[in-house]
Gaussian input, Z-matrix of N, CA and C with variables (Angstrom, degrees):
# hf/3-21g

backbone

0 1
 N
 C     1     B1
 C     2     B2     1     A1
 N     3     B3     2     A2     1     D1
 C     4     B4     3     A3     2     D2
 C     5     B5     4     A4     3     D3
 N     6     B6     5     A5     4     D4
 C     7     B7     6     A6     5     D5
 C     8     B8     7     A7     6     D6
 N     9     B9     8     A8     7     D7
 C    10    B10     9     A9     8     D8
 C    11    B11    10    A10     9     D9
 N    12    B12    11    A11    10    D10
 C    13    B13    12    A12    11    D11
 C    14    B14    13    A13    12    D12
 N    15    B15    14    A14    13    D13
 C    16    B16    15    A15    14    D14
 C    17    B17    16    A16    15    D15
 N    18    B18    17    A17    16    D16
 C    19    B19    18    A18    17    D17
 C    20    B20    19    A19    18    D18
 N    21    B21    20    A20    19    D19
 C    22    B22    21    A21    20    D20
 C    23    B23    22    A22    21    D21
 N    24    B24    23    A23    22    D22
 C    25    B25    24    A24    23    D23
 C    26    B26    25    A25    24    D24
 N    27    B27    26    A26    25    D25
 C    28    B28    27    A27    26    D26
 C    29    B29    28    A28    27    D27
 N    30    B30    29    A29    28    D28
 C    31    B31    30    A30    29    D29
 C    32    B32    31    A31    30    D30
 N    33    B33    32    A32    31    D31
 C    34    B34    33    A33    32    D32
 C    35    B35    34    A34    33    D33
 N    36    B36    35    A35    34    D34
 C    37    B37    36    A36    35    D35
 C    38    B38    37    A37    36    D36
 N    39    B39    38    A38    37    D37
 C    40    B40    39    A39    38    D38
 C    41    B41    40    A40    39    D39
 N    42    B42    41    A41    40    D40
 C    43    B43    42    A42    41    D41
 C    44    B44    43    A43    42    D42
 N    45    B45    44    A44    43    D43
 C    46    B46    45    A45    44    D44
 C    47    B47    46    A46    45    D45
 N    48    B48    47    A47    46    D46
 C    49    B49    48    A48    47    D47
 C    50    B50    49    A49    48    D48
 N    51    B51    50    A50    49    D49
 C    52    B52    51    A51    50    D50
 C    53    B53    52    A52    51    D51
 N    54    B54    53    A53    52    D52
 C    55    B55    54    A54    53    D53
 C    56    B56    55    A55    54    D54
 N    57    B57    56    A56    55    D55
 C    58    B58    57    A57    56    D56
 C    59    B59    58    A58    57    D57
 N    60    B60    59    A59    58    D58
 C    61    B61    60    A60    59    D59
 C    62    B62    61    A61    60    D60
 N    63    B63    62    A62    61    D61
 C    64    B64    63    A63    62    D62
 C    65    B65    64    A64    63    D63
 N    66    B66    65    A65    64    D64
 C    67    B67    66    A66    65    D65
 C    68    B68    67    A67    66    D66
 N    69    B69    68    A68    67    D67
 C    70    B70    69    A69    68    D68
 C    71    B71    70    A70    69    D69
 N    72    B72    71    A71    70    D70
 C    73    B73    72    A72    71    D71
 C    74    B74    73    A73    72    D72
 N    75    B75    74    A74    73    D73
 C    76    B76    75    A75    74    D74
 C    77    B77    76    A76    75    D75
 N    78    B78    77    A77    76    D76
 C    79    B79    78    A78    77    D77
 C    80    B80    79    A79    78    D78
 N    81    B81    80    A80    79    D79
 C    82    B82    81    A81    80    D80
 C    83    B83    82    A82    81    D81
 N    84    B84    83    A83    82    D82
 C    85    B85    84    A84    83    D83
 C    86    B86    85    A85    84    D84
 N    87    B87    86    A86    85    D85
 C    88    B88    87    A87    86    D86
 C    89    B89    88    A88    87    D87
 N    90    B90    89    A89    88    D88
 C    91    B91    90    A90    89    D89
 C    92    B92    91    A91    90    D90
 N    93    B93    92    A92    91    D91
 C    94    B94    93    A93    92    D92
 C    95    B95    94    A94    93    D93
 N    96    B96    95    A95    94    D94
 C    97    B97    96    A96    95    D95
 C    98    B98    97    A97    96    D96
 N    99    B99    98    A98    97    D97
 C   100   B100    99    A99    98    D98
 C   101   B101   100   A100    99    D99
 N   102   B102   101   A101   100   D100
 C   103   B103   102   A102   101   D101
 C   104   B104   103   A103   102   D102
 N   105   B105   104   A104   103   D103
 C   106   B106   105   A105   104   D104
 C   107   B107   106   A106   105   D105
 N   108   B108   107   A107   106   D106
 C   109   B109   108   A108   107   D107
 C   110   B110   109   A109   108   D108
 N   111   B111   110   A110   109   D109
 C   112   B112   111   A111   110   D110
 C   113   B113   112   A112   111   D111
 N   114   B114   113   A113   112   D112
 C   115   B115   114   A114   113   D113
 C   116   B116   115   A115   114   D114
 N   117   B117   116   A116   115   D115
 C   118   B118   117   A117   116   D116
 C   119   B119   118   A118   117   D117
 N   120   B120   119   A119   118   D118
 C   121   B121   120   A120   119   D119
 C   122   B122   121   A121   120   D120
 N   123   B123   122   A122   121   D121
 C   124   B124   123   A123   122   D122
 C   125   B125   124   A124   123   D123
 N   126   B126   125   A125   124   D124
 C   127   B127   126   A126   125   D125
 C   128   B128   127   A127   126   D126
 N   129   B129   128   A128   127   D127
 C   130   B130   129   A129   128   D128
 C   131   B131   130   A130   129   D129
 N   132   B132   131   A131   130   D130
 C   133   B133   132   A132   131   D131
 C   134   B134   133   A133   132   D132
 N   135   B135   134   A134   133   D133
 C   136   B136   135   A135   134   D134
 C   137   B137   136   A136   135   D135
 N   138   B138   137   A137   136   D136
 C   139   B139   138   A138   137   D137
 C   140   B140   139   A139   138   D138
 N   141   B141   140   A140   139   D139
 C   142   B142   141   A141   140   D140
 C   143   B143   142   A142   141   D141
 N   144   B144   143   A143   142   D142
 C   145   B145   144   A144   143   D143
 C   146   B146   145   A145   144   D144
 N   147   B147   146   A146   145   D145
 C   148   B148   147   A147   146   D146
 C   149   B149   148   A148   147   D147
 N   150   B150   149   A149   148   D148
 C   151   B151   150   A150   149   D149
 C   152   B152   151   A151   150   D150
 N   153   B153   152   A152   151   D151
 C   154   B154   153   A153   152   D152
 C   155   B155   154   A154   153   D153
 N   156   B156   155   A155   154   D154
 C   157   B157   156   A156   155   D155
 C   158   B158   157   A157   156   D156
 N   159   B159   158   A158   157   D157
 C   160   B160   159   A159   158   D158
 C   161   B161   160   A160   159   D159
 N   162   B162   161   A161   160   D160
 C   163   B163   162   A162   161   D161
 C   164   B164   163   A163   162   D162
 N   165   B165   164   A164   163   D163
 C   166   B166   165   A165   164   D164
 C   167   B167   166   A166   165   D165
 N   168   B168   167   A167   166   D166
 C   169   B169   168   A168   167   D167
 C   170   B170   169   A169   168   D168
 N   171   B171   170   A170   169   D169
 C   172   B172   171   A171   170   D170
 C   173   B173   172   A172   171   D171
 N   174   B174   173   A173   172   D172
 C   175   B175   174   A174   173   D173
 C   176   B176   175   A175   174   D174
 N   177   B177   176   A176   175   D175
 C   178   B178   177   A177   176   D176
 C   179   B179   178   A178   177   D177
 N   180   B180   179   A179   178   D178
 C   181   B181   180   A180   179   D179
 C   182   B182   181   A181   180   D180
 N   183   B183   182   A182   181   D181
 C   184   B184   183   A183   182   D182
 C   185   B185   184   A184   183   D183
 N   186   B186   185   A185   184   D184
 C   187   B187   186   A186   185   D185
 C   188   B188   187   A187   186   D186
 N   189   B189   188   A188   187   D187
 C   190   B190   189   A189   188   D188
 C   191   B191   190   A190   189   D189
 N   192   B192   191   A191   190   D190
 C   193   B193   192   A192   191   D191
 C   194   B194   193   A193   192   D192
 N   195   B195   194   A194   193   D193
 C   196   B196   195   A195   194   D194
 C   197   B197   196   A196   195   D195
 N   198   B198   197   A197   196   D196
 C   199   B199   198   A198   197   D197
 C   200   B200   199   A199   198   D198
 N   201   B201   200   A200   199   D199
 C   202   B202   201   A201   200   D200
 C   203   B203   202   A202   201   D201
 N   204   B204   203   A203   202   D202
 C   205   B205   204   A204   203   D203
 C   206   B206   205   A205   204   D204
 N   207   B207   206   A206   205   D205
 C   208   B208   207   A207   206   D206
 C   209   B209   208   A208   207   D207
 N   210   B210   209   A209   208   D208
 C   211   B211   210   A210   209   D209
 C   212   B212   211   A211   210   D210
 N   213   B213   212   A212   211   D211
 C   214   B214   213   A213   212   D212
 C   215   B215   214   A214   213   D213
 N   216   B216   215   A215   214   D214
 C   217   B217   216   A216   215   D215
 C   218   B218   217   A217   216   D216
 N   219   B219   218   A218   217   D217
 C   220   B220   219   A219   218   D218
 C   221   B221   220   A220   219   D219
 N   222   B222   221   A221   220   D220
 C   223   B223   222   A222   221   D221
 C   224   B224   223   A223   222   D222
 N   225   B225   224   A224   223   D223
 C   226   B226   225   A225   224   D224
 C   227   B227   226   A226   225   D225
 N   228   B228   227   A227   226   D226
 C   229   B229   228   A228   227   D227
 C   230   B230   229   A229   228   D228
 N   231   B231   230   A230   229   D229
 C   232   B232   231   A231   230   D230
 C   233   B233   232   A232   231   D231
 N   234   B234   233   A233   232   D232
 C   235   B235   234   A234   233   D233
 C   236   B236   235   A235   234   D234
 N   237   B237   236   A236   235   D235
 C   238   B238   237   A237   236   D236
 C   239   B239   238   A238   237   D237
 N   240   B240   239   A239   238   D238
 C   241   B241   240   A240   239   D239
 C   242   B242   241   A241   240   D240
 N   243   B243   242   A242   241   D241
 C   244   B244   243   A243   242   D242
 C   245   B245   244   A244   243   D243
 N   246   B246   245   A245   244   D244
 C   247   B247   246   A246   245   D245
 C   248   B248   247   A247   246   D246
 N   249   B249   248   A248   247   D247
 C   250   B250   249   A249   248   D248
 C   251   B251   250   A250   249   D249
 N   252   B252   251   A251   250   D250
 C   253   B253   252   A252   251   D251
 C   254   B254   253   A253   252   D252
 N   255   B255   254   A254   253   D253
 C   256   B256   255   A255   254   D254
 C   257   B257   256   A256   255   D255
 N   258   B258   257   A257   256   D256
 C   259   B259   258   A258   257   D257
 C   260   B260   259   A259   258   D258
 N   261   B261   260   A260   259   D259
 C   262   B262   261   A261   260   D260
 C   263   B263   262   A262   261   D261
 N   264   B264   263   A263   262   D262
 C   265   B265   264   A264   263   D263
 C   266   B266   265   A265   264   D264

   B1=1.4245
   B2=1.4839
   B3=1.2471
   B4=1.4499
   B5=1.5215
   B6=1.2922
   B7=1.4803
   B8=1.5028
   B9=1.3303
   B10=1.4156
   B11=1.5510
   B12=1.3673
   B13=1.4569
   B14=1.4812
   B15=1.3543
   B16=1.5003
   B17=1.5595
   B18=1.3667
   B19=1.4661
   B20=1.5413
   B21=1.2971
   B22=1.5313
   B23=1.5240
   B24=1.3285
   B25=1.4861
   B26=1.5033
   B27=1.2797
   B28=1.4238
   B29=1.5159
   B30=1.3134
   B31=1.3987
   B32=1.5577
   B33=1.3481
   B34=1.4439
   B35=1.5547
   B36=1.3164
   B37=1.4237
   B38=1.5139
   B39=1.3225
   B40=1.4686
   B41=1.5347
   B42=1.3249
   B43=1.4404
   B44=1.6030
   B45=1.2492
   B46=1.4721
   B47=1.5173
   B48=1.2759
   B49=1.5225
   B50=1.5041
   B51=1.3537
   B52=1.5351
   B53=1.4801
   B54=1.3575
   B55=1.4615
   B56=1.5415
   B57=1.2264
   B58=1.4440
   B59=1.5889
   B60=1.3255
   B61=1.5146
   B62=1.4804
   B63=1.3297
   B64=1.4970
   B65=1.4975
   B66=1.4044
   B67=1.4433
   B68=1.4655
   B69=1.3339
   B70=1.5450
   B71=1.4884
   B72=1.3592
   B73=1.3918
   B74=1.5729
   B75=1.3226
   B76=1.4140
   B77=1.4667
   B78=1.3135
   B79=1.4495
   B80=1.4734
   B81=1.3756
   B82=1.4468
   B83=1.5626
   B84=1.3325
   B85=1.4363
   B86=1.5319
   B87=1.3293
   B88=1.4638
   B89=1.5736
   B90=1.3759
   B91=1.5313
   B92=1.5010
   B93=1.2902
   B94=1.4836
   B95=1.4689
   B96=1.3966
   B97=1.4986
   B98=1.4961
   B99=1.3193
   B100=1.4595
   B101=1.6278
   B102=1.3254
   B103=1.4378
   B104=1.5819
   B105=1.3411
   B106=1.4777
   B107=1.5427
   B108=1.3600
   B109=1.4927
   B110=1.4966
   B111=1.3168
   B112=1.4660
   B113=1.4576
   B114=1.3270
   B115=1.4611
   B116=1.4983
   B117=1.3251
   B118=1.4350
   B119=1.5187
   B120=1.3361
   B121=1.4411
   B122=1.5529
   B123=1.3832
   B124=1.5130
   B125=1.5033
   B126=1.3094
   B127=1.4174
   B128=1.5324
   B129=1.2621
   B130=1.3829
   B131=1.5296
   B132=1.2948
   B133=1.4465
   B134=1.5605
   B135=1.3813
   B136=1.4495
   B137=1.5742
   B138=1.2690
   B139=1.4685
   B140=1.5264
   B141=1.2976
   B142=1.4232
   B143=1.5000
   B144=1.3628
   B145=1.4955
   B146=1.5327
   B147=1.3342
   B148=1.4981
   B149=1.5728
   B150=1.2737
   B151=1.4462
   B152=1.5057
   B153=1.3222
   B154=1.4443
   B155=1.4798
   B156=1.3071
   B157=1.5103
   B158=1.5307
   B159=1.3141
   B160=1.4104
   B161=1.5909
   B162=1.2616
   B163=1.4871
   B164=1.5669
   B165=1.3002
   B166=1.4703
   B167=1.6027
   B168=1.3620
   B169=1.3868
   B170=1.5823
   B171=1.3254
   B172=1.4271
   B173=1.5487
   B174=1.3346
   B175=1.4000
   B176=1.4863
   B177=1.3387
   B178=1.4720
   B179=1.4019
   B180=1.3701
   B181=1.4665
   B182=1.4694
   B183=1.3640
   B184=1.3799
   B185=1.5263
   B186=1.3737
   B187=1.4906
   B188=1.4917
   B189=1.3858
   B190=1.4639
   B191=1.5154
   B192=1.3545
   B193=1.5279
   B194=1.4798
   B195=1.2538
   B196=1.5298
   B197=1.4575
   B198=1.3915
   B199=1.4368
   B200=1.5293
   B201=1.3252
   B202=1.5184
   B203=1.6229
   B204=1.2057
   B205=1.4967
   B206=1.5032
   B207=1.2868
   B208=1.4591
   B209=1.5929
   B210=1.3653
   B211=1.4245
   B212=1.5687
   B213=1.3672
   B214=1.4982
   B215=1.4593
   B216=1.3838
   B217=1.4408
   B218=1.5380
   B219=1.2999
   B220=1.4397
   B221=1.5378
   B222=1.2777
   B223=1.4541
   B224=1.4178
   B225=1.3708
   B226=1.5774
   B227=1.4885
   B228=1.3136
   B229=1.4656
   B230=1.5280
   B231=1.3442
   B232=1.4851
   B233=1.5260
   B234=1.3110
   B235=1.4439
   B236=1.5467
   B237=1.3918
   B238=1.4893
   B239=1.4909
   B240=1.3671
   B241=1.4564
   B242=1.4624
   B243=1.2961
   B244=1.4667
   B245=1.5246
   B246=1.3890
   B247=1.5104
   B248=1.5266
   B249=1.3213
   B250=1.4947
   B251=1.4567
   B252=1.3793
   B253=1.4688
   B254=1.4966
   B255=1.2304
   B256=1.4571
   B257=1.4570
   B258=1.2903
   B259=1.4461
   B260=1.4822
   B261=1.2904
   B262=1.4060
   B263=1.5202
   B264=1.3578
   B265=1.4707
   B266=1.5170
   A1=108.92
   A2=119.98
   A3=123.49
   A4=111.66
   A5=118.31
   A6=123.90
   A7=113.79
   A8=115.93
   A9=121.71
   A10=114.02
   A11=110.84
   A12=119.45
   A13=110.73
   A14=116.89
   A15=121.54
   A16=109.89
   A17=113.48
   A18=118.35
   A19=114.14
   A20=113.51
   A21=120.12
   A22=111.80
   A23=115.58
   A24=118.89
   A25=111.06
   A26=120.54
   A27=126.54
   A28=108.72
   A29=119.87
   A30=120.68
   A31=107.75
   A32=114.91
   A33=120.55
   A34=108.93
   A35=116.28
   A36=121.62
   A37=109.70
   A38=118.43
   A39=121.65
   A40=109.61
   A41=115.90
   A42=120.13
   A43=109.98
   A44=116.09
   A45=119.95
   A46=110.14
   A47=121.10
   A48=124.89
   A49=109.47
   A50=117.99
   A51=122.89
   A52=109.37
   A53=117.60
   A54=116.97
   A55=109.94
   A56=119.71
   A57=121.17
   A58=109.89
   A59=116.74
   A60=118.81
   A61=110.70
   A62=118.38
   A63=119.67
   A64=115.82
   A65=115.51
   A66=116.71
   A67=117.94
   A68=114.78
   A69=118.68
   A70=109.31
   A71=116.34
   A72=119.75
   A73=113.68
   A74=113.88
   A75=120.05
   A76=110.47
   A77=122.81
   A78=122.78
   A79=110.08
   A80=115.93
   A81=123.06
   A82=108.19
   A83=118.63
   A84=122.42
   A85=111.80
   A86=118.55
   A87=118.38
   A88=110.58
   A89=115.11
   A90=116.24
   A91=112.14
   A92=116.70
   A93=118.97
   A94=115.94
   A95=114.13
   A96=122.58
   A97=110.96
   A98=115.58
   A99=124.50
   A100=105.61
   A101=118.70
   A102=122.04
   A103=108.91
   A104=114.39
   A105=118.34
   A106=109.86
   A107=115.81
   A108=117.87
   A109=111.81
   A110=120.66
   A111=122.62
   A112=116.38
   A113=118.51
   A114=125.83
   A115=111.49
   A116=119.70
   A117=124.74
   A118=110.40
   A119=113.23
   A120=118.21
   A121=108.31
   A122=111.44
   A123=114.19
   A124=112.12
   A125=114.55
   A126=121.86
   A127=110.24
   A128=120.00
   A129=123.84
   A130=113.79
   A131=115.53
   A132=124.45
   A133=118.55
   A134=113.31
   A135=115.17
   A136=108.17
   A137=118.25
   A138=119.57
   A139=114.41
   A140=122.42
   A141=128.31
   A142=114.13
   A143=117.37
   A144=119.61
   A145=108.47
   A146=114.29
   A147=121.63
   A148=108.09
   A149=114.77
   A150=121.37
   A151=110.92
   A152=117.77
   A153=123.06
   A154=113.37
   A155=118.00
   A156=119.75
   A157=112.19
   A158=118.99
   A159=123.02
   A160=109.32
   A161=117.63
   A162=121.21
   A163=111.03
   A164=114.38
   A165=120.52
   A166=111.72
   A167=112.86
   A168=122.29
   A169=110.28
   A170=115.03
   A171=119.42
   A172=111.71
   A173=114.22
   A174=119.93
   A175=112.95
   A176=119.19
   A177=123.00
   A178=107.75
   A179=121.39
   A180=122.13
   A181=113.52
   A182=120.42
   A183=123.19
   A184=116.20
   A185=113.97
   A186=119.37
   A187=110.03
   A188=116.66
   A189=118.20
   A190=115.45
   A191=111.38
   A192=116.02
   A193=109.70
   A194=117.67
   A195=122.90
   A196=115.47
   A197=121.21
   A198=119.80
   A199=111.95
   A200=113.92
   A201=117.85
   A202=105.49
   A203=117.77
   A204=118.67
   A205=108.13
   A206=124.63
   A207=125.80
   A208=109.12
   A209=117.98
   A210=119.64
   A211=111.76
   A212=114.42
   A213=115.36
   A214=111.01
   A215=118.45
   A216=120.05
   A217=110.68
   A218=118.92
   A219=119.51
   A220=111.96
   A221=116.46
   A222=118.35
   A223=111.30
   A224=119.11
   A225=121.63
   A226=105.44
   A227=121.09
   A228=119.33
   A229=113.74
   A230=113.63
   A231=118.67
   A232=109.46
   A233=115.32
   A234=117.23
   A235=113.06
   A236=112.92
   A237=115.99
   A238=108.89
   A239=117.32
   A240=120.66
   A241=112.43
   A242=116.59
   A243=122.50
   A244=114.76
   A245=112.33
   A246=119.57
   A247=107.22
   A248=115.35
   A249=118.07
   A250=116.47
   A251=115.82
   A252=121.47
   A253=107.27
   A254=120.34
   A255=123.81
   A256=112.28
   A257=118.94
   A258=122.13
   A259=116.93
   A260=115.27
   A261=121.82
   A262=116.30
   A263=117.31
   A264=122.71
   A265=108.89
   D1=138.64
   D2=-177.74
   D3=-79.64
   D4=159.31
   D5=175.02
   D6=-57.64
   D7=-34.00
   D8=178.99
   D9=-67.65
   D10=-42.69
   D11=177.47
   D12=-62.91
   D13=-46.32
   D14=179.51
   D15=-58.77
   D16=-47.54
   D17=179.56
   D18=-60.52
   D19=-36.82
   D20=177.44
   D21=-62.65
   D22=-29.60
   D23=-178.35
   D24=-76.82
   D25=-21.07
   D26=-175.85
   D27=-82.54
   D28=116.33
   D29=179.74
   D30=-120.87
   D31=115.44
   D32=177.32
   D33=-107.64
   D34=143.86
   D35=176.91
   D36=-122.51
   D37=132.69
   D38=-178.20
   D39=-70.09
   D40=156.43
   D41=-179.99
   D42=-61.15
   D43=-38.35
   D44=-178.18
   D45=-68.41
   D46=-39.19
   D47=177.41
   D48=-68.26
   D49=-42.04
   D50=177.01
   D51=-63.64
   D52=-44.65
   D53=-179.03
   D54=-63.09
   D55=-37.70
   D56=-178.29
   D57=-71.95
   D58=-35.83
   D59=173.76
   D60=-62.60
   D61=-36.55
   D62=177.91
   D63=-79.99
   D64=-5.19
   D65=-179.10
   D66=98.42
   D67=6.06
   D68=177.67
   D69=-94.00
   D70=153.02
   D71=-179.39
   D72=-73.42
   D73=-28.19
   D74=-178.79
   D75=-159.71
   D76=173.51
   D77=177.42
   D78=-80.64
   D79=71.69
   D80=-173.22
   D81=-95.61
   D82=-172.68
   D83=179.60
   D84=-62.52
   D85=-37.55
   D86=178.56
   D87=-63.40
   D88=-40.60
   D89=173.92
   D90=-60.47
   D91=-44.39
   D92=-178.65
   D93=-63.64
   D94=-36.63
   D95=172.91
   D96=-61.48
   D97=-44.89
   D98=-178.22
   D99=-61.66
   D100=-44.96
   D101=-176.66
   D102=-67.39
   D103=-39.58
   D104=-179.59
   D105=-64.67
   D106=-38.73
   D107=178.92
   D108=-67.08
   D109=-31.60
   D110=173.35
   D111=-88.69
   D112=-1.59
   D113=-177.39
   D114=64.18
   D115=31.71
   D116=171.66
   D117=-89.72
   D118=116.70
   D119=-175.68
   D120=-119.83
   D121=148.03
   D122=175.44
   D123=-67.87
   D124=168.80
   D125=-179.00
   D126=-67.29
   D127=149.49
   D128=179.98
   D129=-56.86
   D130=137.06
   D131=179.96
   D132=69.80
   D133=0.39
   D134=177.69
   D135=-145.17
   D136=95.68
   D137=-176.27
   D138=-71.98
   D139=1.66
   D140=-179.70
   D141=-93.41
   D142=-8.77
   D143=-175.00
   D144=-130.38
   D145=145.38
   D146=178.23
   D147=-123.65
   D148=150.02
   D149=172.86
   D150=-80.01
   D151=115.16
   D152=-175.61
   D153=-58.92
   D154=-37.30
   D155=179.16
   D156=-69.42
   D157=-36.07
   D158=177.77
   D159=-71.26
   D160=-41.93
   D161=173.71
   D162=-54.81
   D163=-48.36
   D164=178.96
   D165=-57.82
   D166=-45.94
   D167=179.38
   D168=-58.20
   D169=-45.78
   D170=-176.98
   D171=-67.59
   D172=-38.17
   D173=178.19
   D174=-67.25
   D175=-37.74
   D176=176.85
   D177=-66.39
   D178=-44.67
   D179=178.26
   D180=-61.07
   D181=-39.73
   D182=176.52
   D183=-64.52
   D184=-26.00
   D185=-179.30
   D186=-93.56
   D187=-5.32
   D188=179.60
   D189=77.69
   D190=27.91
   D191=175.02
   D192=-85.98
   D193=86.19
   D194=-174.25
   D195=-72.86
   D196=-22.82
   D197=-177.89
   D198=-70.00
   D199=-31.47
   D200=178.44
   D201=-81.86
   D202=-43.91
   D203=-171.74
   D204=-76.37
   D205=-24.02
   D206=-177.35
   D207=-66.27
   D208=-42.81
   D209=-178.56
   D210=-70.26
   D211=-31.36
   D212=177.11
   D213=-76.08
   D214=-39.89
   D215=179.00
   D216=-67.40
   D217=-27.86
   D218=174.59
   D219=-66.90
   D220=-36.66
   D221=173.33
   D222=-62.33
   D223=-42.28
   D224=178.18
   D225=-63.95
   D226=-36.81
   D227=-179.10
   D228=-65.82
   D229=-34.07
   D230=175.69
   D231=-64.78
   D232=-42.70
   D233=-179.24
   D234=-65.23
   D235=-35.05
   D236=-179.78
   D237=-72.78
   D238=-35.33
   D239=173.08
   D240=-57.87
   D241=-48.56
   D242=-178.24
   D243=-60.56
   D244=-40.18
   D245=178.99
   D246=-65.81
   D247=-48.73
   D248=177.11
   D249=-55.97
   D250=-38.93
   D251=178.57
   D252=-67.13
   D253=-45.89
   D254=-176.98
   D255=-69.18
   D256=-34.27
   D257=171.29
   D258=-61.54
   D259=-33.94
   D260=-179.67
   D261=-82.18
   D262=-9.57
   D263=-179.06
   D264=-78.09

């Protein structure tokens, strides 16, 4: 896979855009509280941008959409199993 294709798969959303999508006027304290409640966190080292896929995953989980979240959680389970397997080696 080329670097351009990998970069195209990464979708970041600014805090102000995400706040407007959620119905807030700006990324204020109310918006940040809402994000904390949903466990939506900004990307590491840059509090002004969020990973769009992670935001979608957290919203689906909050709404109880298990069909979408089960496939993603299964991927996390595979990672956890691999880490446990490598730790025991």
